[in-house]
C-alpha positions in Angstrom: -26.9 -156.8 45.7 -27.4 -157.7 49.4 -27.7 -154.0 50.3 -30.3 -153.5 47.6 -32.4 -156.4 48.9 -32.3 -155.1 52.5 -32.9 -151.4 52.0 -34.3 -150.6 48.5 -38.1 -150.7 48.0 -37.8 -153.0 45.0 -35.5 -155.4 46.9 -37.8 -155.5 50.0 -40.9 -156.1 47.9 -39.0 -158.9 46.0 -38.2 -160.5 49.3 -41.8 -160.3 50.5 -43.0 -161.8 47.2 -40.5 -164.6 47.4 -41.6 -165.4 51.0 -45.2 -165.6 49.9 -44.3 -167.8 46.9 -42.4 -170.1 49.3 -45.4 -170.2 51.6 -47.7 -171.2 48.8 -45.2 -173.8 47.4 -44.9 -175.5 50.8 -48.7 -175.6 51.3 -49.8 -176.5 47.8 -46.9 -178.6 46.4 -45.2 -180.0 49.4 -48.5 -180.3 51.3 -46.9 -179.2 54.5 -49.1 -178.1 57.4 -50.0 -174.3 57.1 -48.6 -173.8 60.6 -45.2 -175.2 59.7 -45.3 -173.5 56.3 -45.9 -170.1 57.8 -43.2 -170.6 60.4 -40.6 -171.7 57.8 -41.5 -168.8 55.4 -41.3 -166.3 58.2 -37.9 -167.6 59.3 -36.6 -167.6 55.8 -37.8 -164.1 55.1 -36.2 -162.8 58.4 -32.8 -164.4 57.5 -32.9 -163.2 53.9 -33.7 -159.7 55.0 -30.7 -159.6 57.2 -32.3 -159.5 60.6 -30.1 -160.6 63.5 -30.5 -164.0 65.1 -31.2 -162.2 68.4 -34.0 -160.2 66.8 -35.5 -163.4 65.3 -35.3 -166.0 68.1 -33.6 -164.2 71.0 -30.6 -165.5 72.9 -30.0 -168.9 74.5 -30.9 -167.3 77.9 -34.0 -165.2 76.9 -36.3 -165.0 73.9 -39.1 -162.9 75.4 -38.4 -159.9 73.1 -37.8 -162.0 69.9 -40.0 -161.7 66.9 -40.8 -165.4 67.2 -42.2 -165.1 70.8 -43.8 -161.7 70.5 -45.3 -162.5 67.1 -46.9 -165.7 68.5 -47.7 -164.5 72.0 -49.1 -161.1 71.1 -52.0 -162.4 68.9 -52.6 -165.7 70.8 -53.0 -163.8 74.1 -55.8 -161.9 72.5 -57.6 -164.6 70.5 -57.0 -167.9 72.3 -59.7 -167.5 75.1 -62.2 -166.0 72.6 -61.9 -168.9 70.1 -61.8 -171.5 72.9 -64.9 -170.1 74.7 -66.8 -169.6 71.4 -66.1 -173.2 70.4 -67.4 -174.5 73.7 -70.5 -172.3 73.5 -71.3 -173.7 70.0 -70.8 -177.3 71.1 -73.3 -176.8 74.0 -75.9 -175.2 71.7 -75.5 -178.0 69.2 -75.6 -180.9 71.8 -78.7 -179.4 73.5 -80.8 -179.5 70.4 -80.9 -175.7 70.0 -80.4 -175.8 66.3 -83.4 -178.2 65.8 -85.6 -175.9 67.9 -84.6 -172.8 66.0 -85.0 -174.3 62.6 -88.4 -175.9 63.3 -89.7 -172.6 64.6 -88.5 -170.7 61.6 -90.1 -173.2 59.3 -93.5 -172.8 61.1 -93.3 -169.0 60.9 -92.3 -168.8 57.2 -94.3 -171.8 55.9 -93.6 -174.0 52.9 -93.1 -171.1 50.5 -90.7 -169.3 52.8 -88.8 -172.5 53.7 -85.6 -171.5 51.8 -85.5 -168.1 53.7 -86.1 -170.0 57.0 -83.1 -172.2 56.2 -81.0 -169.1 55.5 -82.0 -167.4 58.8 -81.2 -170.7 60.7 -77.7 -170.7 59.2 -77.4 -167.0 59.9 -78.3 -167.3 63.6 -76.9 -170.7 64.4 -73.7 -169.8 62.4 -72.7 -167.1 65.0 -71.5 -169.6 67.7 -70.6 -172.6 65.7 -68.0 -173.4 63.0 -69.1 -173.6 59.4 -68.6 -177.4 59.0 -70.4 -178.1 62.3 -73.3 -176.0 61.2 -73.6 -178.2 58.1 -73.4 -181.4 60.0 -76.1 -180.3 62.4 -78.5 -178.6 60.0 -78.2 -180.7 56.9 -80.7 -183.3 58.0 -83.3 -180.6 58.4 -82.6 -179.4 54.9 -83.1 -182.9 53.5 -86.4 -183.3 55.2 -87.6 -179.8 54.1 -86.5 -180.4 50.5 -88.3 -183.8 50.5 -91.5 -182.4 51.8 -91.4 -179.4 49.4 -90.6 -181.7 46.4 -88.1 -179.2 45.0 -84.4 -179.1 44.4 -82.1 -179.6 47.4 -80.1 -176.6 46.1 -83.0 -174.3 46.7 -82.9 -174.9 50.4 -79.1 -175.6 50.8 -77.9 -172.3 49.3 -79.5 -170.0 51.8 -78.3 -172.1 54.7 -74.8 -172.2 53.4 -74.8 -168.4 52.8 -75.8 -167.8 56.4 -73.2 -170.1 57.8 -70.4 -168.8 55.5 -71.2 -165.1 56.1 -71.1 -165.5 59.9 -68.0 -167.6 59.8 -66.2 -165.1 57.6 -67.4 -161.8 59.1 -68.4 -162.2 62.7 -66.7 -163.1 66.0 -66.0 -165.4 67.7 -64.9 -167.2 64.5 -61.1 -167.4 64.1 -60.7 -165.3 60.9 -62.3 -162.0 62.0 -61.0 -162.4 65.5 -57.4 -162.9 64.3 -57.6 -160.0 61.8 -59.0 -157.8 64.5 -56.1 -158.6 66.7 -53.5 -158.0 64.0 -55.0 -154.6 63.1 -55.9 -153.6 66.6 -59.7 -153.3 66.2 -62.4 -153.6 68.8 -64.6 -156.7 68.3 -67.6 -154.5 68.9 -66.8 -152.6 65.6 -66.2 -155.9 63.9 -69.7 -157.1 64.9 -71.3 -153.9 63.6 -69.4 -153.7 60.3 -69.7 -157.5 59.9 -73.5 -157.3 60.1 -73.7 -154.1 58.0 -71.6 -155.6 55.2 -72.5 -159.2 55.7 -76.3 -159.1 55.7 -76.6 -157.5 52.2 -74.1 -160.1 50.9 -76.2 -162.9 52.5 -79.4 -161.5 50.9 -77.9 -161.3 47.4 -76.0 -164.6 47.6 -78.2 -166.7 49.7 -81.7 -165.5 49.0 -81.5 -164.0 45.5 -78.9 -166.2 43.9 -80.1 -169.3 45.9 -83.7 -168.8 44.5 -82.4 -168.3 40.9 -79.9 -171.2 40.8 -82.3 -173.5 42.8 -84.7 -173.5 39.9 -82.0 -174.4 37.4 -79.9 -177.0 39.1 -82.1 -179.9 40.2 -80.6 -182.1 42.9 -82.8 -184.8 44.6 -82.5 -186.0 48.1 -81.5 -189.7 48.0 -83.6 -192.0 50.2 -80.6 -193.1 52.3 -79.8 -189.4 53.1 -83.0 -188.9 55.0 -83.2 -192.3 56.6 -79.6 -192.4 57.5 -79.6 -188.9 58.9 -82.8 -189.4 60.9 -81.3 -192.6 62.4 -78.1 -190.7 63.3 -80.3 -187.9 64.8 -82.2 -190.5 66.9 -78.9 -192.0 68.1 -77.6 -188.6 68.9 -80.8 -187.6 70.7 -80.7 -190.8 72.7 -77.2 -190.3 73.9 -75.3 -192.8 76.0 -77.7 -195.2 77.7 -80.7 -193.3 76.4 -80.3 -190.5 79.0 -80.7 -187.6 76.5 -84.0 -189.0 75.1 -85.7 -188.0 78.3 -84.5 -184.5 78.4 -86.9 -181.7 77.4 -86.1 -179.5 74.4 -84.7 -176.0 75.2 -87.0 -173.1 74.5 -86.3 -170.9 71.5 -86.0 -167.9 73.9 -83.2 -169.6 75.8 -81.3 -170.5 72.7 -81.5 -166.9 71.4 -80.6 -165.5 74.8 -77.4 -167.5 75.0 -76.4 -166.4 71.5 -77.3 -162.8 72.1 -75.7 -162.2 75.5 -72.0 -162.0 74.5 -72.8 -159.9 71.4 -74.8 -157.4 73.4 -72.2 -157.2 76.2 -69.4 -156.6 73.7 -71.4 -153.9 71.8 -72.3 -152.1 75.1 -68.7 -152.0 76.1 -67.6 -150.7 72.7 -70.1 -147.9 72.3 -70.2 -147.2 76.1 -66.9 -145.4 75.6 -68.8 -142.9 73.3 -72.3 -142.8 74.9 -71.4 -143.0 78.6 -67.7 -142.0 78.7 -68.2 -140.0 82.0 -70.6 -142.5 83.6 -69.6 -144.5 86.7 -71.0 -147.6 85.0 -68.4 -147.5 82.2 -65.8 -149.6 84.1 -68.5 -152.3 84.7 -69.5 -152.3 81.1 -65.9 -152.5 80.0 -65.3 -155.5 82.2 -68.4 -157.4 81.2 -68.0 -156.5 77.6 -64.4 -157.8 77.3 -64.8 -160.6 74.7 -63.3 -163.2 77.0 -65.5 -162.2 79.9 -68.6 -161.9 77.8 -68.1 -165.3 76.3 -67.4 -166.8 79.7 -70.7 -165.5 80.9 -72.4 -166.9 77.9 -70.8 -170.3 78.3 -71.8 -170.5 82.0 -75.4 -169.5 81.1 -75.4 -172.2 78.4 -74.1 -174.8 80.8 -76.8 -174.0 83.3 -79.8 -173.2 81.2 -79.2 -175.7 78.4 -77.2 -178.3 80.3 -77.6 -178.8 84.1 -81.3 -177.6 84.2 -82.2 -180.0 81.5 -80.5 -183.0 83.2 -77.1 -183.0 81.6 -74.5 -183.9 84.3 -71.5 -181.6 84.8 -69.2 -184.5 83.9 -70.9 -184.8 80.5 -70.6 -181.1 79.9 -66.9 -181.2 80.8 -66.4 -184.1 78.3 -68.3 -182.2 75.6 -66.1 -179.1 76.2 -62.9 -181.2 75.9 -64.0 -182.9 72.7 -65.0 -179.6 71.1 -61.6 -178.0 71.8 -59.5 -180.7 70.1 -59.7 -179.1 66.6 -58.9 -175.7 68.0 -55.2 -176.3 68.6 -54.2 -176.3 64.9 -56.3 -173.2 64.3 -54.4 -171.3 67.0 -51.0 -172.5 65.8 -51.9 -171.3 62.2 -53.0 -167.9 63.5 -49.9 -167.6 65.7 -47.5 -168.5 62.9 -49.3 -166.0 60.6 -48.8 -163.3 63.2 -45.1 -164.2 63.4 -44.9 -164.0 59.6 -46.5 -160.5 59.8 -44.1 -159.4 62.5 -41.2 -160.3 60.4 -42.6 -158.4 57.4 -43.0 -155.4 59.7 -39.4 -155.7 61.1 -37.9 -155.9 57.6 -39.4 -152.6 56.5 -41.4 -154.2 53.7 -44.6 -152.6 55.1 -43.2 -149.1 54.8 -41.8 -149.8 51.3 -45.2 -151.2 50.2 -47.0 -148.2 51.7 -44.8 -145.8 49.7 -45.5 -147.8 46.5 -49.3 -147.7 47.2 -49.2 -144.0 47.9 -47.5 -143.4 44.5 -50.0 -145.7 42.7 -53.0 -144.2 44.5 -54.3 -147.7 45.5 -56.4 -147.6 48.7 -55.3 -150.0 51.5 -58.7 -151.6 51.6 -58.5 -152.6 48.0 -55.0 -154.0 48.4 -56.1 -155.9 51.4 -59.0 -157.5 49.5 -56.9 -158.4 46.5 -54.1 -160.0 48.6 -56.7 -162.0 50.5 -58.4 -163.1 47.3 -55.0 -164.2 45.9 -54.1 -166.2 49.0 -57.5 -167.9 49.1 -57.5 -168.9 45.5 -54.0 -170.2 45.7 -54.1 -172.4 48.9 -57.8 -172.8 49.8 -57.8 -172.0 53.5 -59.7 -168.9 54.6 -57.9 -168.7 57.9 -54.5 -168.8 56.3 -55.6 -166.1 53.8 -56.8 -163.9 56.6 -53.7 -164.1 58.9 -51.3 -163.8 56.1 -53.0 -160.8 54.6 -53.4 -159.2 58.1 -49.7 -159.6 58.6 -48.9 -157.9 55.3 -51.5 -155.1 55.7 -50.9 -154.2 59.4 -47.5 -152.5 58.8 -49.1 -150.4 56.1 -51.4 -148.8 58.8 -48.6 -147.9 61.1 -48.3 -144.1 61.5 -51.7 -143.6 59.8 -54.6 -142.3 61.8 -57.5 -144.6 60.9 -60.5 -144.7 63.2 -61.8 -148.0 64.6 -64.7 -148.1 62.2 -62.4 -147.7 59.2 -60.1 -150.4 60.5 -63.0 -152.7 61.0 -64.0 -152.2 57.3 -60.5 -153.2 56.3 -60.9 -156.3 58.4 -64.2 -157.1 56.6 -62.4 -156.6 53.2 -59.8 -159.1 54.2 -62.5 -161.5 55.4 -64.4 -161.1 52.2 -61.4 -161.9 50.1 -60.8 -165.0 52.2 -64.0 -166.7 51.0 -63.9 -165.9 47.3 -64.3 -168.8 44.7 -64.2 -171.8 47.0 -63.0 -174.7 44.7 -61.3 -178.1 44.8 -58.4 -177.0 47.1 -60.9 -176.0 49.9 -62.1 -178.6 52.3 -65.4 -176.8 52.6 -66.0 -177.4 48.9 -66.0 -181.2 49.4 -68.1 -181.0 52.5 -70.8 -179.1 50.6 -70.5 -181.5 47.7 -70.8 -184.6 49.9 -73.6 -183.4 52.2 -75.8 -182.0 49.5 -75.5 -184.7 46.9 -73.8 -182.6 44.2 -71.3 -183.4 41.5 -68.2 -181.4 41.2 -69.7 -179.5 38.3 -72.9 -178.7 40.2 -70.9 -177.6 43.3 -68.9 -175.2 41.1 -72.0 -173.8 39.5 -73.8 -173.3 42.9 -71.5 -173.2 45.9 -68.4 -171.6 44.2 -70.5 -168.9 42.7 -72.3 -168.3 46.0 -69.0 -167.8 47.8 -67.9 -165.4 45.1 -71.0 -163.3 45.4 -70.7 -163.2 49.2 -67.2 -162.0 48.8 -67.8 -159.4 46.1 -70.9 -157.9 47.7 -69.4 -157.9 51.2 -66.3 -156.1 49.9 -68.3 -153.7 47.8 -70.3 -152.5 50.8 -67.2 -152.2 52.9 -65.3 -150.3 50.2 -68.3 -147.9 49.7 -68.6 -147.2 53.5 -64.9 -146.6 53.8 -65.2 -143.6 51.5 -67.5 -141.9 54.1 -66.0 -143.2 57.4 
């Protein structure tokens, strides 16, 4: 029996399924932190699969070659600076008033009739450097005011905004999900940006613009008086800052805001495609250096600190405090990603990946489809998009070993995983309750609007990725 579990395809797949079941049980029923749940599930799988203690945790004198250390360290060395710098960049853009400037300009350009699309574009652009929930906290007051002035349902303006924020959070760096998946599958972030935009924008248009316009006419949600008043007051306090210093600061120009957001994306893309376009050029090493994601984001953060901070009268000490505050929530994200990478390393070491690859080959199921389905299942079961991505990435990565997939094709698999991680947000997802609270919706209305929007984003994003994978 033991030999069957350790060496037979059926036994290895059973062990993998049991480990995933244990993971979901610990997260959903025991309500254990995902980081600890992933760690325990990985250790349990390693022991059940018969891996040696030395393989799993090393020896008393050295653990540098153990699965525990290499699993954690390999992925964190890649993503920690990217996520940290991206978080600081988003915090500076938020604190400087960049979101207000961007949204007001879009509303002026598109007018009252195009206000829902303006909200969507604001979410799409501002969602690149900031986390999903922060984007809601910052932009929701502008949605309230716009909906009040337009005299129409709050849903009509909220859905495009949420679609823009959710799409960028799921599909584009420097957000944790796509960055972690890229690290697990060995994909350049430049290709993730390209495929994220190619697959994500159609999903945004269908879910945010088309669905948002349709459902916004059928679910009427008013903006309560205290929402606008309370949020405007909060905005004034925020603008005033400590001792009223920030109230005297000029607003940043739209050009500066867009420059700071665009710089890291352009540098990363130039480095990625420079290897094809200018592979014999003397400038390639410079492009490669500047386009390294950590270097590109460092440049963007320094630009933001100077252009949006120091030049506008924000002291260096205040910027340092802002950076420190913004990084506090990042620790748990990094631990979850690291534990997910360890879980994936154990799966690879047990041989489950090869066994699953053989089963898929016999069944004729493409890896990109399997990746999407596993990610959907993880998302539906436990609610966290990040946990769904890192767990799925750990399961899928061994399936790609020995295969000769190009970077573009691997990027599409990452997008499929990311698409699966946002499907059908419901009551076990913290984002569901944030949306419900901030946009004055009952649970039923949130299910009819937000949950469906996330499902459309997921399905359309995956459909585009799967279609492109046939030709790439």
